[in-house]
Each structure stands twice: as C-alpha cells, then as structure tokens.
All heavy atoms as TSV, in Angstrom:
chain	resi	resn	atom	element	x	y	z
A	1	MET	N	N	0.268	-9.452	-4.628
A	1	MET	CA	C	0.649	-8.046	-4.597
A	1	MET	C	C	-0.427	-7.111	-3.919
A	1	MET	O	O	-1.776	-7.567	-3.923
A	1	MET	CB	C	0.773	-7.461	-6.097
A	1	MET	CG	C	1.981	-7.991	-6.822
A	1	MET	SD	S	2.231	-7.454	-8.443
A	1	MET	CE	C	1.162	-8.530	-9.384
A	2	LYS	N	N	-0.052	-6.120	-3.362
A	2	LYS	CA	C	-0.954	-5.267	-2.540
A	2	LYS	C	C	-0.704	-3.718	-2.757
A	2	LYS	O	O	0.506	-3.561	-3.115
A	2	LYS	CB	C	-1.003	-5.671	-1.099
A	2	LYS	CG	C	0.334	-5.450	-0.341
A	2	LYS	CD	C	0.458	-5.976	1.035
A	2	LYS	CE	C	1.682	-5.802	1.723
A	2	LYS	NZ	N	2.942	-6.195	1.231
A	3	PRO	N	N	-1.502	-2.971	-2.402
A	3	PRO	CA	C	-1.145	-1.538	-2.515
A	3	PRO	C	C	0.163	-1.091	-1.801
A	3	PRO	O	O	0.341	-1.606	-0.746
A	3	PRO	CB	C	-2.363	-0.753	-1.998
A	3	PRO	CG	C	-3.499	-1.794	-2.198
A	3	PRO	CD	C	-2.829	-3.129	-1.906
A	4	GLY	N	N	0.936	-0.310	-2.546
A	4	GLY	CA	C	2.363	0.198	-2.088
A	4	GLY	C	C	3.395	-0.724	-2.535
A	4	GLY	O	O	4.565	-0.366	-2.522
A	5	ASP	N	N	3.219	-1.964	-2.943
A	5	ASP	CA	C	4.201	-2.833	-3.671
A	5	ASP	C	C	4.673	-2.190	-4.894
A	5	ASP	O	O	3.989	-1.602	-5.621
A	5	ASP	CB	C	3.590	-4.195	-3.789
A	5	ASP	CG	C	3.530	-5.025	-2.554
A	5	ASP	OD1	O	3.914	-4.548	-1.530
A	5	ASP	OD2	O	2.892	-6.109	-2.657
A	6	LYS	N	N	5.947	-2.694	-5.234
A	6	LYS	CA	C	6.519	-2.354	-6.531
A	6	LYS	C	C	6.295	-3.371	-7.508
A	6	LYS	O	O	6.328	-4.549	-6.985
A	6	LYS	CB	C	7.921	-1.988	-6.421
A	6	LYS	CG	C	8.361	-0.842	-5.617
A	6	LYS	CD	C	8.025	0.579	-6.144
A	6	LYS	CE	C	8.566	1.667	-5.243
A	6	LYS	NZ	N	7.998	2.810	-5.732
A	7	ALA	N	N	6.054	-3.215	-8.707
A	7	ALA	CA	C	5.871	-4.249	-9.740
A	7	ALA	C	C	6.622	-3.882	-11.000
A	7	ALA	O	O	6.839	-2.610	-11.292
A	7	ALA	CB	C	4.550	-4.636	-9.967
A	8	LYS	N	N	6.892	-4.867	-12.009
A	8	LYS	CA	C	7.427	-4.487	-13.164
A	8	LYS	C	C	6.399	-4.813	-14.260
A	8	LYS	O	O	5.545	-5.747	-14.199
A	8	LYS	CB	C	8.658	-5.393	-13.563
A	8	LYS	CG	C	9.784	-4.996	-12.801
A	8	LYS	CD	C	11.159	-5.368	-13.586
A	8	LYS	CE	C	12.293	-4.868	-12.853
A	8	LYS	NZ	N	12.645	-3.449	-12.991
A	9	LEU	N	N	6.297	-3.972	-15.279
A	9	LEU	CA	C	5.364	-4.128	-16.334
A	9	LEU	C	C	5.832	-5.243	-17.289
A	9	LEU	O	O	7.062	-5.168	-17.724
A	9	LEU	CB	C	5.142	-2.792	-17.039
A	9	LEU	CG	C	4.508	-1.637	-16.312
A	9	LEU	CD1	C	4.446	-0.398	-17.221
A	9	LEU	CD2	C	3.216	-2.044	-15.821
A	10	THR	N	N	4.948	-6.247	-17.609
A	10	THR	CA	C	5.319	-7.202	-18.529
A	10	THR	C	C	4.603	-6.947	-19.902
A	10	THR	O	O	4.950	-7.586	-20.898
A	10	THR	CB	C	4.954	-8.681	-17.984
A	10	THR	OG1	O	3.635	-8.623	-17.687
A	10	THR	CG2	C	5.683	-8.889	-16.723
A	11	LYS	N	N	3.656	-6.016	-19.943
A	11	LYS	CA	C	3.034	-5.724	-21.217
A	11	LYS	C	C	4.050	-5.062	-22.150
A	11	LYS	O	O	4.886	-4.397	-21.739
A	11	LYS	CB	C	1.853	-4.764	-20.893
A	11	LYS	CG	C	1.046	-4.470	-21.959
A	11	LYS	CD	C	-0.185	-3.576	-21.536
A	11	LYS	CE	C	-1.084	-3.356	-22.976
A	11	LYS	NZ	N	-2.305	-2.647	-22.436
A	12	GLN	N	N	3.853	-5.421	-23.444
A	12	GLN	CA	C	4.637	-4.757	-24.469
A	12	GLN	C	C	4.440	-3.252	-24.516
A	12	GLN	O	O	3.394	-2.854	-24.119
A	12	GLN	CB	C	4.188	-5.240	-25.796
A	12	GLN	CG	C	5.246	-4.983	-26.862
A	12	GLN	CD	C	5.329	-6.193	-28.043
A	12	GLN	OE1	O	4.301	-6.879	-28.098
A	12	GLN	NE2	N	6.257	-5.914	-28.827
A	13	THR	N	N	5.535	-2.572	-24.771
A	13	THR	CA	C	5.521	-1.067	-24.789
A	13	THR	C	C	4.363	-0.455	-25.620
A	13	THR	O	O	3.991	-1.024	-26.656
A	13	THR	CB	C	6.860	-0.629	-25.501
A	13	THR	OG1	O	7.947	-1.025	-24.714
A	13	THR	CG2	C	6.989	0.929	-25.558
A	14	PHE	N	N	3.758	0.463	-24.951
A	14	PHE	CA	C	2.569	1.063	-25.596
A	14	PHE	C	C	2.404	2.516	-25.286
A	14	PHE	O	O	3.157	3.056	-24.496
A	14	PHE	CB	C	1.264	0.381	-25.151
A	14	PHE	CG	C	1.009	0.525	-23.614
A	14	PHE	CD1	C	-0.007	1.433	-23.180
A	14	PHE	CD2	C	1.674	-0.299	-22.673
A	14	PHE	CE1	C	-0.238	1.553	-21.771
A	14	PHE	CE2	C	1.359	-0.050	-21.300
A	14	PHE	CZ	C	0.425	0.854	-20.918
A	15	LEU	N	N	1.570	3.175	-26.168
A	15	LEU	CA	C	1.403	4.618	-26.083
A	15	LEU	C	C	0.139	4.905	-25.198
A	15	LEU	O	O	-0.896	4.318	-25.494
A	15	LEU	CB	C	1.329	5.164	-27.304
A	15	LEU	CG	C	1.385	6.898	-27.541
A	15	LEU	CD1	C	2.694	7.353	-27.025
A	15	LEU	CD2	C	1.067	7.114	-29.040
A	16	HIS	N	N	0.201	5.798	-24.086
A	16	HIS	CA	C	-0.868	6.130	-23.313
A	16	HIS	C	C	-0.943	7.627	-23.271
A	16	HIS	O	O	-0.092	8.264	-22.492
A	16	HIS	CB	C	-0.734	5.440	-21.974
A	16	HIS	CG	C	-1.791	5.859	-20.998
A	16	HIS	ND1	N	-3.001	5.420	-21.017
A	16	HIS	CD2	C	-1.790	6.820	-19.920
A	16	HIS	CE1	C	-3.855	6.028	-19.960
A	16	HIS	NE2	N	-3.004	6.815	-19.359
A	17	LYS	N	N	-1.982	8.218	-23.802
A	17	LYS	CA	C	-2.084	9.660	-23.737
A	17	LYS	C	C	-0.785	10.453	-24.146
A	17	LYS	O	O	-0.505	11.431	-23.412
A	17	LYS	CB	C	-2.626	10.190	-22.282
A	17	LYS	CG	C	-3.946	9.550	-22.001
A	17	LYS	CD	C	-4.425	10.207	-20.681
A	17	LYS	CE	C	-5.882	9.542	-20.491
A	17	LYS	NZ	N	-6.314	10.002	-19.048
A	18	GLY	N	N	-0.177	9.969	-25.211
A	18	GLY	CA	C	0.967	10.750	-25.705
A	18	GLY	C	C	2.300	10.347	-25.048
A	18	GLY	O	O	3.404	10.926	-25.246
A	19	ILE	N	N	2.220	9.377	-24.019
A	19	ILE	CA	C	3.451	9.017	-23.234
A	19	ILE	C	C	3.720	7.490	-23.601
A	19	ILE	O	O	2.741	6.685	-23.476
A	19	ILE	CB	C	3.155	9.192	-21.694
A	19	ILE	CG1	C	2.870	10.731	-21.525
A	19	ILE	CG2	C	4.353	8.707	-20.927
A	19	ILE	CD1	C	2.181	10.925	-20.274
A	20	PHE	N	N	4.867	7.115	-23.908
A	20	PHE	CA	C	5.330	5.878	-24.013
A	20	PHE	C	C	5.439	5.121	-22.694
A	20	PHE	O	O	6.215	5.740	-21.878
A	20	PHE	CB	C	6.588	5.616	-24.940
A	20	PHE	CG	C	6.386	5.785	-26.331
A	20	PHE	CD1	C	6.815	6.948	-26.927
A	20	PHE	CD2	C	5.818	4.836	-27.146
A	20	PHE	CE1	C	6.615	7.102	-28.311
A	20	PHE	CE2	C	5.645	4.905	-28.485
A	20	PHE	CZ	C	6.064	6.115	-29.033
A	21	ILE	N	N	4.811	3.994	-22.541
A	21	ILE	CA	C	4.875	3.183	-21.368
A	21	ILE	C	C	5.801	1.960	-21.659
A	21	ILE	O	O	5.359	1.207	-22.510
A	21	ILE	CB	C	3.635	2.749	-20.931
A	21	ILE	CG1	C	2.608	3.918	-20.751
A	21	ILE	CG2	C	3.705	1.960	-19.435
A	21	ILE	CD1	C	2.920	5.166	-19.876
A	22	PHE	N	N	6.929	1.867	-21.082
A	22	PHE	CA	C	7.864	0.839	-21.556
A	22	PHE	C	C	7.877	-0.542	-20.759
A	22	PHE	O	O	7.702	-0.499	-19.548
A	22	PHE	CB	C	9.388	1.377	-21.454
A	22	PHE	CG	C	9.545	2.582	-22.339
A	22	PHE	CD1	C	9.476	3.906	-21.893
A	22	PHE	CD2	C	9.801	2.393	-23.793
A	22	PHE	CE1	C	9.846	4.946	-22.689
A	22	PHE	CE2	C	10.101	3.450	-24.577
A	22	PHE	CZ	C	10.072	4.744	-23.992
A	23	THR	N	N	7.925	-1.550	-21.514
A	23	THR	CA	C	7.994	-2.807	-20.985
A	23	THR	C	C	9.156	-2.901	-19.885
A	23	THR	O	O	10.317	-2.358	-20.277
A	23	THR	CB	C	8.323	-4.007	-22.022
A	23	THR	OG1	O	7.247	-3.924	-22.970
A	23	THR	CG2	C	8.337	-5.355	-21.457
A	24	GLY	N	N	8.962	-3.545	-18.808
A	24	GLY	CA	C	10.067	-3.643	-17.700
A	24	GLY	C	C	10.247	-2.430	-16.709
A	24	GLY	O	O	11.071	-2.548	-15.915
A	25	SER	N	N	9.326	-1.371	-17.033
A	25	SER	CA	C	9.267	-0.296	-16.151
A	25	SER	C	C	8.818	-0.729	-14.805
A	25	SER	O	O	7.965	-1.476	-14.590
A	25	SER	CB	C	8.533	0.877	-16.665
A	25	SER	OG	O	8.958	1.317	-17.945
A	26	THR	N	N	9.336	-0.047	-13.629
A	26	THR	CA	C	8.723	-0.287	-12.440
A	26	THR	C	C	7.708	0.626	-12.085
A	26	THR	O	O	7.873	1.821	-12.276
A	26	THR	CB	C	10.047	-0.157	-11.280
A	26	THR	OG1	O	10.976	-0.980	-11.548
A	26	THR	CG2	C	9.550	-0.432	-9.951
A	27	VAL	N	N	6.633	0.188	-11.626
A	27	VAL	CA	C	5.594	0.983	-11.092
A	27	VAL	C	C	5.165	0.621	-9.686
A	27	VAL	O	O	5.628	-0.377	-9.135
A	27	VAL	CB	C	4.279	0.591	-12.036
A	27	VAL	CG1	C	4.582	1.017	-13.454
A	27	VAL	CG2	C	3.915	-0.885	-11.981
A	28	GLU	N	N	4.360	1.509	-9.107
A	28	GLU	CA	C	3.893	1.264	-7.646
A	28	GLU	C	C	2.350	1.043	-7.766
A	28	GLU	O	O	1.585	1.629	-8.541
A	28	GLU	CB	C	4.084	2.517	-6.803
A	28	GLU	CG	C	3.670	2.261	-5.369
A	28	GLU	CD	C	3.876	3.427	-4.534
A	28	GLU	OE1	O	4.704	4.352	-4.828
A	28	GLU	OE2	O	3.132	3.664	-3.553
A	29	ILE	N	N	1.920	-0.043	-7.011
A	29	ILE	CA	C	0.485	-0.454	-7.047
A	29	ILE	C	C	-0.080	0.472	-6.167
A	29	ILE	O	O	0.093	0.693	-5.019
A	29	ILE	CB	C	0.373	-1.819	-6.620
A	29	ILE	CG1	C	0.976	-2.770	-7.653
A	29	ILE	CG2	C	-1.062	-2.133	-6.499
A	29	ILE	CD1	C	0.999	-4.192	-7.258
A	30	LYS	N	N	-1.319	1.218	-6.737
A	30	LYS	CA	C	-2.070	2.170	-5.940
A	30	LYS	C	C	-3.317	1.576	-5.467
A	30	LYS	O	O	-3.637	1.792	-4.266
A	30	LYS	CB	C	-2.303	3.324	-6.852
A	30	LYS	CG	C	-3.119	4.489	-6.225
A	30	LYS	CD	C	-3.316	5.597	-7.223
A	30	LYS	CE	C	-4.055	6.760	-6.602
A	30	LYS	NZ	N	-4.192	7.814	-7.623
A	31	GLU	N	N	-3.937	0.586	-6.205
A	31	GLU	CA	C	-5.142	0.048	-5.839
A	31	GLU	C	C	-5.435	-1.101	-6.666
A	31	GLU	O	O	-4.982	-1.292	-7.791
A	31	GLU	CB	C	-6.169	1.106	-6.180
A	31	GLU	CG	C	-7.627	0.682	-5.798
A	31	GLU	CD	C	-8.515	1.911	-6.235
A	31	GLU	OE1	O	-8.153	3.183	-6.200
A	31	GLU	OE2	O	-9.605	1.683	-6.747
A	32	ILE	N	N	-6.071	-2.245	-5.976
A	32	ILE	CA	C	-6.334	-3.422	-6.785
A	32	ILE	C	C	-7.842	-3.665	-6.778
A	32	ILE	O	O	-8.533	-3.612	-5.694
A	32	ILE	CB	C	-5.606	-4.702	-6.250
A	32	ILE	CG1	C	-4.071	-4.558	-6.311
A	32	ILE	CG2	C	-6.225	-6.041	-6.845
A	32	ILE	CD1	C	-3.395	-5.637	-5.803
A	33	GLN	N	N	-8.363	-3.963	-7.950
A	33	GLN	CA	C	-9.897	-4.293	-8.038
A	33	GLN	C	C	-10.197	-5.417	-9.009
A	33	GLN	O	O	-9.836	-5.362	-10.173
A	33	GLN	CB	C	-10.639	-2.940	-8.632
A	33	GLN	CG	C	-10.258	-1.732	-8.181
A	33	GLN	CD	C	-10.509	-0.613	-8.977
A	33	GLN	OE1	O	-10.878	-0.699	-10.189
A	33	GLN	NE2	N	-10.669	0.734	-8.386
A	34	ASN	N	N	-10.527	-6.487	-8.370
A	34	ASN	CA	C	-10.788	-7.698	-9.144
A	34	ASN	C	C	-9.472	-8.125	-9.834
A	34	ASN	O	O	-8.412	-8.460	-9.304
A	34	ASN	CB	C	-11.850	-7.644	-10.067
A	34	ASN	CG	C	-13.298	-7.330	-9.253
A	34	ASN	OD1	O	-13.433	-7.804	-8.124
A	34	ASN	ND2	N	-14.160	-6.493	-9.903
A	35	GLU	N	N	-9.616	-8.257	-11.211
A	35	GLU	CA	C	-8.438	-8.661	-12.044
A	35	GLU	C	C	-7.555	-7.298	-12.542
A	35	GLU	O	O	-6.720	-7.421	-13.476
A	35	GLU	CB	C	-8.816	-9.481	-13.170
A	35	GLU	CG	C	-9.472	-10.808	-12.850
A	35	GLU	CD	C	-8.603	-11.732	-12.084
A	35	GLU	OE1	O	-7.394	-11.866	-12.509
A	35	GLU	OE2	O	-8.944	-12.249	-10.925
A	36	LYS	N	N	-7.929	-6.196	-12.092
A	36	LYS	CA	C	-7.196	-4.971	-12.542
A	36	LYS	C	C	-6.502	-4.366	-11.413
A	36	LYS	O	O	-6.779	-4.436	-10.194
A	36	LYS	CB	C	-8.291	-3.965	-13.040
A	36	LYS	CG	C	-9.079	-4.544	-14.273
A	36	LYS	CD	C	-8.721	-3.936	-15.516
A	36	LYS	CE	C	-9.617	-4.397	-16.568
A	36	LYS	NZ	N	-8.961	-4.402	-17.912
A	37	ALA	N	N	-5.475	-3.539	-11.743
A	37	ALA	CA	C	-4.833	-2.741	-10.799
A	37	ALA	C	C	-4.638	-1.352	-11.301
A	37	ALA	O	O	-4.390	-1.079	-12.469
A	37	ALA	CB	C	-3.416	-3.355	-10.485
A	38	ILE	N	N	-4.619	-0.337	-10.357
A	38	ILE	CA	C	-4.270	1.055	-10.634
A	38	ILE	C	C	-2.933	1.193	-10.183
A	38	ILE	O	O	-2.647	0.967	-9.122
A	38	ILE	CB	C	-5.243	2.028	-10.042
A	38	ILE	CG1	C	-6.750	1.854	-10.312
A	38	ILE	CG2	C	-4.795	3.488	-10.448
A	38	ILE	CD1	C	-7.039	1.934	-11.717
A	39	VAL	N	N	-1.980	1.526	-11.224
A	39	VAL	CA	C	-0.607	1.644	-10.794
A	39	VAL	C	C	-0.187	3.074	-11.157
A	39	VAL	O	O	-0.719	3.801	-11.931
A	39	VAL	CB	C	0.269	0.573	-11.577
A	39	VAL	CG1	C	-0.171	-0.750	-11.212
A	39	VAL	CG2	C	0.251	0.889	-13.088
A	40	ILE	N	N	0.963	3.421	-10.448
A	40	ILE	CA	C	1.578	4.875	-10.713
A	40	ILE	C	C	2.842	4.695	-11.343
A	40	ILE	O	O	3.694	3.862	-11.053
A	40	ILE	CB	C	1.879	5.584	-9.271
A	40	ILE	CG1	C	0.601	5.584	-8.458
A	40	ILE	CG2	C	2.528	6.942	-9.564
A	40	ILE	CD1	C	0.981	6.021	-7.016
A	41	TYR	N	N	2.857	5.136	-12.574
A	41	TYR	CA	C	3.986	5.143	-13.601
A	41	TYR	C	C	4.623	6.434	-13.616
A	41	TYR	O	O	4.034	7.520	-13.959
A	41	TYR	CB	C	3.487	4.698	-14.970
A	41	TYR	CG	C	4.585	4.751	-16.061
A	41	TYR	CD1	C	5.553	3.738	-16.165
A	41	TYR	CD2	C	4.841	5.797	-16.828
A	41	TYR	CE1	C	6.595	3.806	-17.022
A	41	TYR	CE2	C	5.706	5.932	-17.880
A	41	TYR	CZ	C	6.542	4.858	-18.041
A	41	TYR	OH	O	7.555	4.938	-18.947
A	42	ASN	N	N	5.908	6.607	-13.253
A	42	ASN	CA	C	6.606	7.896	-13.345
A	42	ASN	C	C	7.337	7.900	-14.820
A	42	ASN	O	O	8.188	7.150	-15.061
A	42	ASN	CB	C	7.627	7.961	-12.290
A	42	ASN	CG	C	6.989	8.117	-11.041
A	42	ASN	OD1	O	6.102	8.942	-10.787
A	42	ASN	ND2	N	7.263	7.284	-10.010
A	43	ASP	N	N	6.945	9.012	-15.537
A	43	ASP	CA	C	7.738	9.147	-16.878
A	43	ASP	C	C	9.149	9.550	-16.759
A	43	ASP	O	O	9.727	9.791	-15.667
A	43	ASP	CB	C	6.883	9.998	-17.706
A	43	ASP	CG	C	6.746	11.502	-17.258
A	43	ASP	OD1	O	7.640	11.907	-16.430
A	43	ASP	OD2	O	5.859	12.260	-17.673
A	44	LYS	N	N	9.862	9.688	-17.792
A	44	LYS	CA	C	11.257	10.060	-17.801
A	44	LYS	C	C	11.547	11.418	-17.192
A	44	LYS	O	O	12.624	11.551	-16.677
A	44	LYS	CB	C	11.885	9.976	-19.148
A	44	LYS	CG	C	11.445	10.944	-20.207
A	44	LYS	CD	C	12.133	10.690	-21.509
A	44	LYS	CE	C	11.638	11.777	-22.558
A	44	LYS	NZ	N	12.478	11.735	-23.734
A	45	GLU	N	N	10.612	12.286	-17.061
A	45	GLU	CA	C	10.691	13.653	-16.423
A	45	GLU	C	C	10.281	13.498	-14.956
A	45	GLU	O	O	10.478	14.462	-14.205
A	45	GLU	CB	C	9.921	14.682	-17.049
A	45	GLU	CG	C	10.475	15.153	-18.456
A	45	GLU	CD	C	9.954	14.357	-19.501
A	45	GLU	OE1	O	8.916	13.764	-19.425
A	45	GLU	OE2	O	10.646	14.350	-20.592
A	46	GLY	N	N	9.827	12.305	-14.548
A	46	GLY	CA	C	9.495	12.049	-13.120
A	46	GLY	C	C	7.905	12.435	-12.829
A	46	GLY	O	O	7.646	12.274	-11.650
A	47	TYR	N	N	7.251	12.665	-13.768
A	47	TYR	CA	C	5.832	13.045	-13.380
A	47	TYR	C	C	5.000	11.711	-13.519
A	47	TYR	O	O	5.141	10.848	-14.181
A	47	TYR	CB	C	5.157	13.851	-14.654
A	47	TYR	CG	C	5.776	15.264	-14.739
A	47	TYR	CD1	C	6.649	15.534	-15.823
A	47	TYR	CD2	C	5.422	16.234	-13.847
A	47	TYR	CE1	C	7.228	16.766	-15.777
A	47	TYR	CE2	C	5.890	17.603	-13.951
A	47	TYR	CZ	C	6.877	17.868	-14.929
A	47	TYR	OH	O	7.391	19.059	-15.086
A	48	PRO	N	N	4.116	11.538	-12.393
A	48	PRO	CA	C	3.500	10.402	-12.132
A	48	PRO	C	C	2.169	10.377	-12.906
A	48	PRO	O	O	1.563	11.339	-13.311
A	48	PRO	CB	C	3.121	10.474	-10.573
A	48	PRO	CG	C	2.963	11.929	-10.498
A	48	PRO	CD	C	3.985	12.583	-11.322
A	49	HIS	N	N	1.751	9.095	-13.485
A	49	HIS	CA	C	0.603	8.815	-14.227
A	49	HIS	C	C	-0.009	7.653	-13.679
A	49	HIS	O	O	0.653	6.639	-13.384
A	49	HIS	CB	C	0.983	8.599	-15.705
A	49	HIS	CG	C	1.660	9.810	-16.376
A	49	HIS	ND1	N	1.036	10.936	-16.886
A	49	HIS	CD2	C	3.047	10.053	-16.511
A	49	HIS	CE1	C	1.947	11.668	-17.441
A	49	HIS	NE2	N	3.084	11.242	-17.100
A	50	ASP	N	N	-1.348	7.787	-13.546
A	50	ASP	CA	C	-2.081	6.608	-13.031
A	50	ASP	C	C	-2.536	5.815	-14.213
A	50	ASP	O	O	-3.126	6.354	-15.212
A	50	ASP	CB	C	-3.431	7.040	-12.249
A	50	ASP	CG	C	-3.073	7.507	-10.813
A	50	ASP	OD1	O	-1.987	7.422	-10.482
A	50	ASP	OD2	O	-4.085	7.912	-10.260
A	51	LEU	N	N	-2.258	4.485	-14.322
A	51	LEU	CA	C	-2.648	3.467	-15.341
A	51	LEU	C	C	-3.528	2.417	-14.799
A	51	LEU	O	O	-3.111	1.858	-13.770
A	51	LEU	CB	C	-1.445	2.939	-15.979
A	51	LEU	CG	C	-0.316	3.908	-16.608
A	51	LEU	CD1	C	0.926	3.110	-16.956
A	51	LEU	CD2	C	-0.873	4.705	-17.710
A	52	GLU	N	N	-4.409	1.989	-15.528
A	52	GLU	CA	C	-5.283	0.787	-15.197
A	52	GLU	C	C	-4.645	-0.295	-15.988
A	52	GLU	O	O	-4.435	-0.343	-17.183
A	52	GLU	CB	C	-6.661	0.959	-15.633
A	52	GLU	CG	C	-7.458	-0.216	-15.202
A	52	GLU	CD	C	-9.028	-0.019	-15.403
A	52	GLU	OE1	O	-9.509	1.026	-15.100
A	52	GLU	OE2	O	-9.557	-1.032	-15.906
A	53	MET	N	N	-4.128	-1.383	-15.257
A	53	MET	CA	C	-3.432	-2.499	-15.853
A	53	MET	C	C	-4.164	-3.892	-15.383
A	53	MET	O	O	-4.662	-3.882	-14.388
A	53	MET	CB	C	-1.919	-2.578	-15.507
A	53	MET	CG	C	-1.207	-1.252	-15.709
A	53	MET	SD	S	-0.928	-0.997	-17.520
A	53	MET	CE	C	0.009	-2.381	-17.892
A	54	ASN	N	N	-4.127	-4.912	-16.259
A	54	ASN	CA	C	-4.446	-6.147	-15.843
A	54	ASN	C	C	-3.421	-6.724	-14.986
A	54	ASN	O	O	-2.248	-6.385	-15.171
A	54	ASN	CB	C	-4.636	-7.099	-17.051
A	54	ASN	CG	C	-5.847	-6.686	-17.939
A	54	ASN	OD1	O	-6.936	-6.227	-17.551
A	54	ASN	ND2	N	-5.589	-6.936	-19.271
A	55	LEU	N	N	-3.741	-7.490	-13.990
A	55	LEU	CA	C	-2.842	-8.118	-13.075
A	55	LEU	C	C	-1.872	-9.076	-13.877
A	55	LEU	O	O	-0.689	-9.125	-13.361
A	55	LEU	CB	C	-3.521	-8.922	-11.980
A	55	LEU	CG	C	-4.277	-8.047	-10.903
A	55	LEU	CD1	C	-5.116	-9.071	-9.974
A	55	LEU	CD2	C	-3.332	-7.077	-10.280
A	56	THR	N	N	-2.232	-9.486	-14.984
A	56	THR	CA	C	-1.475	-10.371	-15.782
A	56	THR	C	C	-0.330	-9.715	-16.495
A	56	THR	O	O	0.735	-10.184	-16.963
A	56	THR	CB	C	-2.220	-11.218	-16.815
A	56	THR	OG1	O	-2.923	-10.215	-17.693
A	56	THR	CG2	C	-3.292	-12.124	-16.097
A	57	ASP	N	N	-0.524	-8.396	-16.545
A	57	ASP	CA	C	0.588	-7.509	-17.166
A	57	ASP	C	C	1.642	-6.928	-16.135
A	57	ASP	O	O	2.520	-6.116	-16.463
A	57	ASP	CB	C	-0.055	-6.145	-17.784
A	57	ASP	CG	C	-0.976	-6.630	-19.000
A	57	ASP	OD1	O	-0.707	-7.682	-19.578
A	57	ASP	OD2	O	-1.937	-5.807	-19.253
A	58	LEU	N	N	1.610	-7.529	-14.846
A	58	LEU	CA	C	2.507	-7.050	-13.799
A	58	LEU	C	C	3.155	-8.330	-13.266
A	58	LEU	O	O	2.596	-9.422	-13.142
A	58	LEU	CB	C	1.712	-6.310	-12.730
A	58	LEU	CG	C	0.905	-5.065	-13.122
A	58	LEU	CD1	C	-0.110	-4.719	-11.914
A	58	LEU	CD2	C	1.875	-4.017	-13.553
A	59	ALA	N	N	4.363	-8.015	-12.991
A	59	ALA	CA	C	5.320	-9.027	-12.164
A	59	ALA	C	C	5.819	-8.476	-11.053
A	59	ALA	O	O	6.203	-7.198	-10.969
A	59	ALA	CB	C	6.291	-9.577	-13.173
A	60	PRO	N	N	6.024	-9.318	-9.924
A	60	PRO	CA	C	6.700	-8.807	-8.778
A	60	PRO	C	C	8.110	-8.374	-9.001
A	60	PRO	O	O	8.799	-9.045	-9.864
A	60	PRO	CB	C	6.544	-9.923	-7.625
A	60	PRO	CG	C	5.642	-10.995	-8.338
A	60	PRO	CD	C	5.608	-10.726	-9.846
A	61	VAL	N	N	8.592	-7.332	-8.217
A	61	VAL	CA	C	9.904	-7.058	-8.324
A	61	VAL	C	C	10.765	-7.951	-7.462
A	61	VAL	O	O	10.382	-8.162	-6.213
A	61	VAL	CB	C	10.163	-5.541	-8.017
A	61	VAL	CG1	C	11.591	-5.190	-7.815
A	61	VAL	CG2	C	9.429	-4.677	-8.801
A	62	SER	N	N	11.816	-8.576	-7.967
A	62	SER	CA	C	12.536	-9.532	-7.150
A	62	SER	C	C	13.756	-8.867	-6.424
A	62	SER	O	O	14.207	-7.889	-6.717
A	62	SER	CB	C	12.902	-10.763	-7.965
A	62	SER	OG	O	13.526	-10.259	-9.144
C-alpha cells in the first residue's frame, strides 16, 4: 500500500474523539511511517478525520 491508495479497516469498531470508526469502512492512505499509517476517514456527514492506524488494521480494497 502507498499514499493515495484506498484500504478497508479490519480493526473492530471503536470510538475516536466522539466519532465511531466502523469495521469495514473505506479509508484513504495519507502517509505511511514504519508499521503505522495515517489515513483519512470520512464520517457519515462527510467530514474527514486523520487517524493513525497500524498497517495490520488495514486491508487492500479489492
């Protein structure tokens, strides 16, 4: 995976700053650093949020 690619979240649904981040959501990879990635998650209203995720919590979109 590289910046600009789309990925699906495999991590179980969790709460981040008052927003539920759902398993199976599609995110865009913004940046990759070692074993972590900064991804852009769009909430149900369409607002983008930057999240730091482990690469193991992401799967390529097929």
